[in-house]
C-alpha positions as CSV (number, residue, x, y, z in Angstrom):
1,M,17.0,20.2,6.7
2,K,17.8,17.1,4.9
3,K,15.0,15.6,2.9
4,A,14.1,12.3,2.6
5,V,16.5,10.2,0.3
6,Y,15.2,8.6,-2.8
7,I,15.5,4.9,-1.7
8,C,14.4,2.8,-4.6
9,L,14.7,-0.4,-2.2
10,S,11.8,0.7,0.2
11,A,9.0,-1.6,0.1
12,L,7.1,1.0,2.1
13,L,6.7,2.7,-1.5
14,A,5.2,-0.3,-2.7
15,V,2.9,-0.4,0.3
16,S,1.7,3.1,0.3
17,L,0.9,2.9,-3.5
18,A,-1.4,0.1,-2.3
19,A,-3.1,1.9,0.5
20,C,-6.8,1.4,0.4
21,R,-9.2,0.9,3.1
22,P,-12.6,-1.5,3.2
23,T,-15.2,-0.4,0.5
24,P,-18.4,0.6,1.9
25,E,-21.5,-1.1,0.5
26,K,-22.2,1.6,-1.9
27,P,-20.9,2.6,-5.1
28,A,-17.4,3.9,-5.1
29,V,-17.8,6.4,-7.9
30,A,-21.6,7.1,-7.3
31,D,-23.5,8.0,-10.5
32,K,-21.0,11.0,-10.8
33,N,-19.3,9.9,-14.3
34,E,-22.9,8.4,-15.8
35,T,-22.9,11.5,-17.5
36,L,-19.3,11.5,-18.9
37,A,-19.4,8.3,-19.9
38,K,-22.8,9.1,-22.1
39,M,-20.6,12.2,-23.6
40,I,-17.5,9.6,-24.2
41,A,-20.0,7.4,-26.2
42,E,-21.0,10.4,-28.6
43,P,-19.8,10.0,-32.0
44,A,-16.2,11.7,-32.5
45,V,-16.0,15.1,-33.6
46,T,-15.1,16.2,-37.1
47,G,-13.5,19.6,-38.4
48,N,-11.7,22.1,-36.9
49,R,-11.3,22.7,-32.9
50,A,-11.6,26.6,-31.3
51,P,-8.2,27.4,-30.9
52,I,-6.3,27.8,-27.6
53,P,-4.1,30.4,-26.7
54,D,-0.6,30.2,-26.0
55,G,-1.1,32.1,-22.6
56,W,-3.6,33.4,-20.1
57,K,-3.0,36.8,-18.0
58,E,-5.7,37.6,-15.1
59,E,-6.4,39.3,-11.9
60,L,-8.9,37.2,-9.7
61,R,-11.2,38.6,-6.8
62,F,-9.9,38.8,-3.5
63,Q,-11.5,35.8,-0.8
64,N,-10.7,36.0,2.7
65,G,-7.7,38.4,1.9
66,T,-6.1,36.2,-0.7
67,Q,-5.2,37.3,-4.2
68,V,-5.2,35.2,-7.2
69,T,-3.3,36.0,-10.1
70,V,-3.2,34.0,-13.5
71,D,0.0,34.7,-15.1
72,A,0.3,31.3,-16.9
73,Q,1.9,29.8,-19.8
74,V,-1.1,27.7,-21.8
75,E,0.5,24.3,-22.3
76,K,-1.2,21.7,-24.8
77,P,-0.1,18.8,-26.7
78,D,0.8,19.3,-31.1
79,V,-2.4,16.9,-32.0
80,T,-5.4,17.4,-33.9
81,S,-7.6,14.4,-32.0
82,Y,-7.9,13.7,-28.3
83,P,-9.1,9.9,-28.1
84,V,-10.7,8.4,-24.8
85,I,-8.9,4.9,-24.4
86,A,-9.8,2.3,-21.9
87,V,-7.1,1.1,-19.7
88,S,-6.8,-1.6,-17.0
89,P,-4.3,-2.2,-14.2
90,H,-1.4,-4.5,-15.1
91,K,-0.6,-7.0,-12.7
92,F,3.2,-8.4,-12.6
93,T,3.2,-11.8,-13.9
94,Q,5.8,-14.6,-13.2
95,E,7.1,-14.0,-16.7
96,D,7.2,-10.4,-15.7
97,A,9.7,-11.4,-12.9
98,R,11.5,-13.1,-15.2
99,Y,12.5,-10.6,-17.6
100,Y,13.4,-7.6,-15.7
101,A,15.3,-9.7,-13.3
102,G,17.5,-11.2,-16.1
103,I,17.9,-7.6,-17.8
104,L,18.4,-5.4,-14.2
105,L,20.4,-8.2,-12.6
106,R,22.3,-9.4,-15.6
107,N,21.4,-12.9,-15.1
108,K,23.4,-13.2,-12.0
109,P,22.8,-15.3,-9.4
110,I,19.9,-14.5,-7.2
111,Y,19.8,-14.6,-3.5
112,E,17.3,-13.2,-0.5
113,Y,17.5,-9.7,-0.1
114,S,19.0,-8.6,3.2
115,R,18.0,-5.8,5.0
116,V,21.0,-6.9,7.9
117,R,23.6,-4.3,7.8
118,T,26.9,-4.7,9.5
119,K,28.0,-3.0,12.3
120,S,30.6,-0.7,10.3
121,A,27.6,0.2,8.3
122,V,25.4,1.3,10.9
123,E,28.3,3.1,12.5
124,K,29.3,5.5,9.5
125,D,25.5,6.6,9.9
126,I,26.0,7.3,13.6
127,I,29.0,9.2,13.2
128,N,27.0,11.2,10.6
129,V,23.9,11.8,12.9
130,K,26.6,12.9,15.6
131,A,27.8,15.5,13.4
132,Q,24.6,17.1,12.1
133,I,23.7,17.4,16.1
134,E,26.7,19.2,16.8
135,D,26.2,21.5,13.7
136,M,22.8,22.1,14.4
137,K,23.8,23.1,18.3
138,N,26.2,25.8,16.8
139,M,23.7,27.3,14.2
140,Q,22.9,30.4,15.9
141,N,21.0,32.1,12.8
142,V,18.2,29.3,13.5
143,P,15.1,29.8,15.4
144,E,15.6,28.4,18.9
145,D,12.3,26.3,18.6
146,K,12.9,24.9,15.5
147,R,16.5,24.4,16.2
148,Q,15.7,22.5,19.3
149,S,13.0,20.4,17.4
150,V,15.7,19.2,14.9
151,I,18.0,18.2,17.7
152,G,14.9,16.3,19.1
153,D,14.4,14.5,15.8
154,L,18.3,13.8,15.3
155,Y,18.7,12.3,18.7
156,Q,15.7,10.0,17.9
157,Q,17.4,8.9,14.4
158,L,21.0,8.5,17.2
159,K,18.7,6.3,19.3
160,S,17.1,3.8,16.7
161,L,20.9,3.6,14.9
162,E,22.4,2.5,18.4
163,T,19.8,-0.1,18.7
164,E,20.5,-1.2,15.0
165,Y,24.2,-1.0,16.0
166,Q,24.0,-3.5,19.2
167,N,22.1,-6.0,17.1
168,A,24.3,-5.9,14.1
169,P,26.4,-8.4,12.9
170,D,30.4,-8.0,12.7
171,K,30.1,-9.2,9.2
172,E,27.6,-9.5,6.2
173,P,25.7,-12.8,6.6
174,D,25.8,-15.7,4.5
175,K,23.6,-15.4,1.3
176,V,20.5,-17.4,1.0
177,P,19.7,-18.7,-2.8
178,A,16.4,-17.4,-3.6
179,A,14.0,-18.6,-6.0
180,L,12.2,-16.3,-8.4
181,R,8.8,-16.4,-6.9
182,F,6.4,-14.5,-5.7
183,K,5.3,-15.0,-2.0
184,D,2.3,-13.2,0.0
185,D,3.5,-10.4,2.3
186,T,1.6,-9.0,5.4
187,Q,-0.3,-6.7,3.1
188,G,-2.4,-9.2,1.1
189,N,0.0,-8.6,-1.8
190,H,2.7,-10.8,-3.8
191,T,6.3,-10.0,-3.5
192,I,9.8,-11.1,-4.9
193,E,12.6,-9.6,-3.2
194,V,15.7,-10.6,-4.3
195,E,19.6,-9.4,-5.0
196,A,22.3,-10.5,-7.1
197,D,26.1,-9.7,-6.9
198,L,26.7,-6.8,-9.9
199,G,30.6,-6.5,-9.0
200,E,32.3,-3.7,-7.9
201,D,31.0,-3.5,-4.5
202,S,27.9,-3.2,-6.0
203,R,24.7,-5.3,-5.2
204,G,21.6,-5.3,-7.8
205,V,18.1,-5.6,-5.5
206,L,15.1,-6.1,-7.4
207,I,11.8,-5.7,-5.4
208,M,8.5,-6.4,-7.1
209,T,4.9,-5.9,-5.5
210,T,1.7,-6.9,-6.9
211,S,-2.1,-7.6,-5.9
212,D,-4.8,-10.0,-7.3
213,D,-6.6,-6.9,-9.4
214,G,-3.2,-5.3,-10.4
215,M,-4.0,-1.7,-8.4
216,T,-1.2,-2.4,-6.6
217,S,1.8,-2.9,-9.2
218,V,5.3,-2.0,-8.2
219,L,8.8,-2.5,-9.6
220,T,11.8,-1.1,-7.9
221,F,15.4,-1.9,-8.8
222,S,18.8,-0.5,-7.1
223,N,22.1,-0.9,-7.9
224,T,23.6,0.0,-4.5
225,S,26.9,0.1,-3.3
226,A,28.5,1.7,0.0
227,N,29.4,4.9,-1.9
228,R,26.0,6.0,-2.7
229,N,24.0,8.2,0.2
230,Y,22.2,10.7,-1.7
231,D,20.4,12.6,1.4
232,T,20.0,16.2,0.4
233,Q,18.2,18.0,-2.0
234,I,19.7,20.3,-4.1
235,E,19.1,23.1,-7.1
236,T,18.6,21.2,-10.2
237,R,21.7,22.6,-12.9
238,D,23.0,21.6,-16.4
239,S,26.2,20.4,-14.6
240,Y,27.9,20.5,-11.3
241,A,31.8,20.9,-10.7
242,G,33.0,17.5,-10.1
243,M,30.4,15.6,-11.7
244,T,31.2,14.2,-15.1
245,L,27.7,13.9,-16.5
246,S,25.8,16.9,-17.4
247,R,22.0,17.0,-17.0
248,R,21.8,16.2,-20.7
249,D,24.2,13.0,-20.2
250,A,22.2,11.7,-17.1
251,Q,18.6,12.2,-19.1
252,D,20.2,10.2,-22.2
253,A,21.1,7.0,-19.9
254,A,17.7,7.5,-18.3
255,E,16.1,7.2,-21.4
256,K,18.3,4.8,-22.5
257,F,17.7,2.6,-19.8
258,L,13.8,2.6,-20.0
259,K,14.2,1.7,-23.7
260,D,16.5,-1.2,-22.8
261,I,14.3,-2.8,-20.5
262,G,11.2,-2.0,-23.3
263,I,9.4,0.8,-21.5
264,T,8.7,3.5,-24.2
265,C,6.5,6.0,-25.1
266,V,7.3,8.4,-22.2
267,Q,9.0,11.7,-22.2
268,P,10.8,13.6,-19.3
269,A,8.3,15.2,-16.8
270,D,10.5,16.6,-14.2
271,T,14.3,16.5,-12.9
272,S,15.7,16.6,-9.5
273,S,18.9,16.7,-7.8
274,R,20.7,15.4,-4.6
275,A,24.0,15.5,-3.0
276,D,25.9,12.9,-0.7
277,S,26.7,15.2,2.7
278,R,28.0,12.6,4.9
279,G,31.4,14.0,5.7
280,Y,30.9,17.8,5.2
281,G,29.4,18.5,8.5
282,T,26.2,20.8,6.7
283,D,23.5,20.1,5.1
284,D,23.2,23.4,3.2
285,A,21.9,23.1,-0.3
286,S,23.8,25.8,-2.0
287,A,27.3,24.7,-0.3
288,L,27.0,21.0,-1.5
289,A,26.0,21.9,-5.0
290,D,28.8,24.3,-5.5
291,N,31.5,21.6,-3.5
292,P,33.2,20.0,-6.7
293,E,34.3,17.1,-3.9
294,V,30.3,16.3,-3.4
295,R,28.7,13.5,-4.9
296,K,25.9,14.3,-6.7
297,D,23.2,12.9,-9.1
298,Y,20.1,13.5,-11.2
299,G,16.2,12.2,-11.2
300,F,14.2,12.2,-13.8
301,Q,10.3,11.5,-13.6
302,F,8.7,10.1,-17.0
303,S,5.4,10.7,-17.8
304,R,3.4,7.9,-20.2
305,V,2.4,9.6,-23.9
306,I,-0.5,8.1,-25.5
307,N,-1.5,9.0,-29.3
308,G,1.0,12.4,-28.9
309,I,-0.5,13.5,-25.5
310,P,1.5,13.2,-22.3
311,V,-0.1,11.9,-19.2
312,T,0.4,14.9,-16.9
313,C,2.5,14.4,-13.9
314,I,1.4,15.8,-10.7
315,N,3.8,15.6,-8.0
316,T,1.7,17.9,-5.5
317,Y,-2.4,18.0,-5.6
318,Y,-3.7,20.4,-3.5
319,G,-7.5,20.8,-4.9
320,L,-9.8,20.0,-2.4
321,T,-10.2,21.1,1.1
322,Y,-11.8,17.5,2.2
323,D,-11.3,14.4,0.9
324,Y,-13.2,12.1,3.5
325,E,-14.5,10.0,0.4
326,S,-11.3,8.3,-0.6
327,E,-10.8,6.8,2.8
328,Y,-13.6,4.4,1.7
329,D,-12.5,4.1,-2.1
330,K,-10.1,1.4,-3.4
331,T,-7.8,3.7,-5.6
332,W,-5.6,3.1,-8.6
333,P,-2.4,5.6,-8.1
334,A,-1.4,7.3,-11.2
335,E,1.8,5.8,-13.1
336,V,5.1,6.8,-11.6
337,I,8.1,6.3,-13.8
338,D,11.4,7.7,-11.9
339,V,15.6,6.8,-13.2
340,R,18.2,7.9,-10.9
341,V,21.5,8.7,-12.5
342,D,25.2,9.7,-11.1
343,D,28.8,9.3,-12.7
344,G,28.5,5.3,-12.1
345,G,25.3,5.4,-14.7
346,V,21.8,4.4,-13.2
347,Y,21.5,3.4,-10.1
348,G,17.7,3.7,-9.1
349,F,14.5,2.9,-10.7
350,L,11.0,2.8,-9.6
351,W,7.8,1.9,-11.2
352,G,4.3,2.0,-10.1
353,G,0.9,1.9,-11.4
354,A,1.4,0.4,-14.7
355,G,-1.7,0.1,-17.0
356,D,-2.5,-1.7,-20.4
357,T,-4.5,-0.1,-22.7
358,G,-7.6,-1.2,-24.4
359,K,-10.7,-0.3,-26.5
360,V,-10.8,3.3,-28.3
361,L,-14.0,4.4,-26.6
362,N,-14.1,7.7,-28.9
363,E,-11.5,8.3,-31.7
364,N,-11.8,12.2,-31.3
365,V,-13.8,13.2,-28.2
366,E,-15.5,16.9,-27.9
367,M,-14.2,19.1,-25.4
368,L,-15.3,22.4,-23.7
369,G,-13.8,25.2,-25.4
370,F,-11.0,27.1,-23.2
371,D,-13.1,30.5,-22.4
372,S,-15.4,27.4,-21.0
373,I,-12.7,26.4,-18.7
374,K,-11.4,29.7,-17.8
375,E,-14.9,30.2,-16.5
376,L,-14.7,26.9,-14.5
377,F,-11.8,27.9,-13.0
378,R,-12.8,31.2,-12.3
379,K,-15.6,29.7,-9.9
380,Q,-14.3,26.7,-8.5
381,I,-10.8,27.9,-7.2
382,F,-12.6,29.8,-4.2
383,Y,-14.7,26.8,-3.5
384,Q,-12.0,24.5,-3.5
385,R,-9.8,26.0,-1.0
386,T,-10.5,29.1,1.4
387,W,-7.0,29.7,0.9
388,S,-6.5,31.3,4.7
389,A,-6.1,30.1,8.0
390,P,-6.1,31.9,11.1
391,L,-2.1,32.5,11.2
392,F,-1.4,33.3,7.7
393,I,-1.3,36.7,6.3
394,D,-0.2,37.9,2.6
395,S,-1.8,35.0,1.1
396,K,-1.5,35.0,-2.7
397,I,-1.8,32.2,-5.4
398,I,0.1,32.6,-8.8
399,V,-1.2,30.3,-11.5
400,K,2.1,30.1,-13.5
401,K,1.0,27.1,-15.8
402,V,-2.2,25.9,-17.9
403,K,-1.8,22.5,-18.9
404,L,-3.7,20.0,-21.1
405,G,-3.0,16.6,-20.9
406,Y,-4.5,13.1,-20.4
407,M,-5.3,11.6,-16.8
408,R,-6.3,8.2,-16.2
409,I,-9.9,8.5,-14.4
410,E,-12.5,5.9,-12.9
411,L,-15.5,5.9,-14.7
412,K,-16.8,3.3,-12.5
413,E,-15.4,0.5,-10.1
414,Y,-12.7,-1.3,-11.9
415,E,-13.4,0.7,-15.1
416,Y,-10.8,3.2,-16.3
417,V,-10.1,5.7,-19.3
418,Y,-7.2,8.0,-20.3
419,A,-8.9,11.2,-20.8
420,P,-8.1,14.8,-21.2
421,V,-8.4,17.3,-18.3
422,W,-6.8,20.9,-17.5
423,D,-4.4,21.3,-14.7
424,F,-4.1,24.7,-13.2
425,I,-0.1,24.5,-11.7
426,G,1.8,27.2,-9.6
427,D,2.6,28.3,-6.2
428,W,0.7,29.4,-2.8
429,T,3.0,31.7,-0.8
430,Y,1.9,33.5,2.5
431,T,3.3,34.7,5.9
432,D,3.1,32.6,8.9
433,T,2.4,35.2,12.1
434,A,3.8,32.4,14.3
435,S,7.0,33.1,13.2
436,N,6.8,35.9,11.3
437,E,8.8,33.9,8.2
438,P,7.3,33.5,4.7
439,G,5.9,30.0,3.7
440,G,4.1,28.4,0.9
441,I,3.7,25.4,-1.4
442,Y,5.3,25.5,-4.7
443,N,4.7,23.6,-8.7
444,V,1.0,22.0,-7.5
445,S,-2.0,21.5,-9.1
446,F,-4.8,23.7,-7.3
447,L,-7.6,22.5,-9.7
448,T,-7.9,19.4,-12.2
449,I,-11.1,20.2,-14.5
450,N,-12.5,17.4,-17.0
451,A,-12.4,18.9,-20.3
452,I,-14.8,16.8,-21.9
453,D,-17.5,17.5,-18.9
454,G,-16.4,20.5,-16.6
455,S,-16.3,18.3,-13.8
456,V,-13.8,19.3,-10.9
457,I,-11.5,16.2,-10.7
458,N,-10.1,14.9,-7.3
459,R,-6.5,13.5,-8.4
460,N,-6.6,11.5,-4.9
461,M,-9.6,9.4,-5.6
462,G,-9.1,9.4,-9.6
463,Y,-12.4,11.0,-10.7
């Protein structure tokens, strides 16, 4: 089925990045990082470090029928020193708002952002969902329980759209001029939501959200038009029939866009692609990717590079069985920099969790040797997850990449550093006996180990 469309306008993302719960009357990080702080304060390392190999292969023992295979490329920065650097949340200011609005909205007159859609716009979605329902009814190769589940979800979407249609106006409401000022929202944050007419049936929408402490800091921009509706994830290729831009061209456009708005010292970390399935009666990813008449896009995730060391971007973290402590911690989400491009150019941008680097706490910190890191992995990989469930058989983990990079770590409440960590990235596959179908999670970090003290880091909590 269709995966969630990338919606650069979504204020919900700002809320999710801001997610936090009341902090109990106890230290959030307790004393876990006290030893780490002392190690960071040690004199900088001089001389050569022990070499790190280019690869690692090993078959590990079983637990509850699970096999762990390491067949990994070892990735490490081409640097000779690993500084530890203080970093603090960046709070968007009124000056930032003027700067980004001027560039992204091209100094056009700005108006209050309106989420109201006309009847004709909603009607297009209704027609599309009805077509999906009929397609799903005719898909005999889909298990009946799954088919009915999908059809039920589609009927819920249809009901919501029909309600929206009843309340929708026949024409666009009049635009209301807006002042570029932050307003308090229902989450206790400060938000600007404005739009501008960028011409050619296109409107630019800028949403900025920030909090008093800067731990919620999100900027989204979308150059929208009636022709864009990328709703289905497809295989990422170097080029597509019917698409003018190649993957390389699109990446160049994304990198230029970031440079133009002043975001430098970054590098591409991941690429994805989506297709607009409207009017084609299918959400089959391969068929859409092969069809030259289907509109497609490229999405690029960028990672910050500091002193030649990239901050490791982890889209899916699956490293701990229990995570109850994080319910009470106020977390600062990892930085996200995403740019989406189609044949019309850059049309979507998301930037969240920005930080400002500060004092260098150690110019070249002492790190554990790779043999020690491997031993820690052998011990910890089975502790972190049981890797089994009553309905799963043929459970297998394969680690395909072992990566050394920076992560923003919380030393104690409101004190953060960029420090080196190891991530073990790969796939977990299994057979679900309930459906007798294969399943799995892919390209996830199973374990993050602090390269300095060897402690296991919970990426959800930030330490």
